[in-house]
ROPA-753950 format. One record per residue (C-alpha): residue number from 1; x negated, y, z negated. Coordinates in Angstrom, 3 decimals, m for minus. Example, Ala and Ser with C-alpha at 12.3 -4.5 7.8 and 13.67 -1.06 7.14 Angstrom:
residues 2
{node 1; {m12.300; m4.500; m7.800}}
{node 2; {m13.670; m1.060; m7.140}}
This chain:
residues 73
{node 1; {m15.848; 15.838; 0.643}}
{node 2; {m15.868; 14.619; m3.433}}
{node 3; {m12.174; 13.473; m2.971}}
{node 4; {m12.693; 11.705; 0.230}}
{node 5; {m15.380; 9.561; m2.172}}
{node 6; {m12.377; 8.362; m4.949}}
{node 7; {m10.567; 7.690; m2.815}}
{node 8; {m13.160; 5.208; m1.420}}
{node 9; {m13.839; 4.132; m5.198}}
{node 10; {m10.224; 3.491; m5.978}}
{node 11; {m10.024; 1.702; m2.599}}
{node 12; {m12.627; m0.241; m3.636}}
{node 13; {m11.404; m0.947; m7.010}}
{node 14; {m8.537; m2.513; m5.644}}
{node 15; {m10.220; m5.414; m4.558}}
{node 16; {m11.636; m5.483; m7.901}}
{node 17; {m8.715; m5.511; m9.589}}
{node 18; {m6.602; m8.401; m7.127}}
{node 19; {m9.028; m10.381; m7.524}}
{node 20; {m8.826; m10.593; m11.049}}
{node 21; {m5.584; m10.741; m11.326}}
{node 22; {m4.716; m13.712; m9.036}}
{node 23; {m6.853; m15.682; m11.460}}
{node 24; {m4.072; m15.419; m13.669}}
{node 25; {m1.210; m15.107; m11.631}}
{node 26; {m0.142; m16.754; m8.442}}
{node 27; {m0.564; m14.575; m5.600}}
{node 28; {3.732; m14.732; m4.420}}
{node 29; {4.776; m13.652; m7.920}}
{node 30; {1.609; m10.337; m7.349}}
{node 31; {3.162; m9.675; m3.941}}
{node 32; {6.661; m9.447; m5.601}}
{node 33; {5.341; m7.201; m7.961}}
{node 34; {3.858; m5.148; m6.086}}
{node 35; {6.596; m4.366; m3.857}}
{node 36; {9.149; m4.099; m6.133}}
{node 37; {7.234; m1.475; m8.025}}
{node 38; {6.329; 0.372; m5.382}}
{node 39; {10.132; 0.199; m4.162}}
{node 40; {11.070; 1.649; m6.966}}
{node 41; {8.896; 3.930; m6.518}}
{node 42; {9.706; 5.230; m2.676}}
{node 43; {13.544; 5.029; m4.214}}
{node 44; {12.973; 6.926; m6.920}}
{node 45; {10.895; 10.015; m5.123}}
{node 46; {14.123; 9.970; m3.071}}
{node 47; {16.540; 10.219; m4.971}}
{node 48; {14.636; 12.901; m7.017}}
{node 49; {14.439; 14.954; m3.394}}
{node 50; {17.518; 13.943; m1.944}}
{node 51; {20.319; 12.337; m3.700}}
{node 52; {22.501; 12.284; m1.009}}
{node 53; {21.099; 9.900; 1.282}}
{node 54; {18.901; 8.185; m1.479}}
{node 55; {21.977; 6.192; m2.205}}
{node 56; {23.004; 3.523; 0.969}}
{node 57; {26.431; 3.710; 2.424}}
{node 58; {28.330; 0.439; 1.882}}
{node 59; {28.835; m0.279; 5.999}}
{node 60; {24.873; m0.323; 5.553}}
{node 61; {24.376; m3.122; 2.928}}
{node 62; {24.615; m6.028; 5.841}}
{node 63; {22.056; m4.177; 8.086}}
{node 64; {19.773; m3.716; 4.797}}
{node 65; {20.418; m7.156; 3.946}}
{node 66; {19.060; m8.363; 7.256}}
{node 67; {16.840; m6.491; 7.579}}
{node 68; {15.249; m8.050; 3.580}}
{node 69; {15.790; m11.469; 4.869}}
{node 70; {14.122; m11.711; 8.134}}
{node 71; {11.369; m8.911; 7.540}}
{node 72; {9.043; m11.383; 6.736}}
{node 73; {9.579; m13.692; 9.932}}
């Protein structure tokens, strides 16, 4: 039960942190920065556990580019 309380406390603190961060930087910058950090952590964990599949193949680069470009829309 204590872990649930800690989880909700951490989630609640992110709203307070985000509200303060917006007063210092633009929202688009904050979202981009957060996504870069999250992507780096995900890729780093994939690289740590399975190096062979962490590096994309050359024929998949175009698919990654299309997904990156059009995912927002």
